[in-house]
N, C-alpha and C positions, 0 to 999 in steps of 0.2 A: 386237102383237107381230105378223114374218112367220116362221109356218114351220122357211123355213131356218134363220132367225136364233138361233131360240131353243133355251134350254139348259131340259135336262132334269135332275132328279137330286132324291132320295127326302131328308129329310131328316125332323130328330126334333120333336113339337110338346113346345115348353117353357114358353109360354105360353097362354090364350085370353085373346082380347081381350073386347069389344064388335063388335057385326057384321059377324061372320066375319070375323075377323081375327085373324090367329095368330103369333108367335115358332116361327119351325124353328132347328133348329141343323144346320146343315151336317154331313154325314163330317169333310169340313176342317177343321172347328173354327168358322168363321165362323156368326153368328147373322143370319135376314134376317126381315122382314118379309113375310107372304105376306095377300093378300085371295083372296075364296073369290067367282068367278062366281056369280050369281043360279041359275044353275041347278045347282047342285050345293052350293045353301044348306042343303039337307031333309039331305042326304047326311050334308055336315060338322057339321051339328048336334048333333049325338052326338059327338064326335071327345074326348078327353081328353088329358090331360097322356102323354106315352109313346107314342101310337099313332105311327105312319107317315105321312106326307103325298108325293106325288108333286107337283114344283112346275117351273111353267117361269118360265124368269128371262130376262131379256134380258142381251148383253152388253157394254150397254153402261151397268145402272145393277144391280150387283152385290148392294145391299140390298132389294130387293124379289122379289118375284115371286107368280105367281095357283096359285092351285090345282088340279092335276088331277083330282088323284084321291087317296082316306084310304083307305088299308092298315091296315084295325085287329090289333091283334097278337092 
């Protein structure tokens, strides 16, 4: 993703999946699938349902995103 094209948004974890994948609910009501880059895998290992995550999305596919950070409650 190019930096100028990326959309950053915060979502709430609704489901943890295997291998660093999460379902997130966005403020607009949509649910997306977010994957975790390898450098953040250790940080998000403790993520639970209800935690907030900041994700980067491309405007071309608004159903997927990449985790940028975990914001524990």
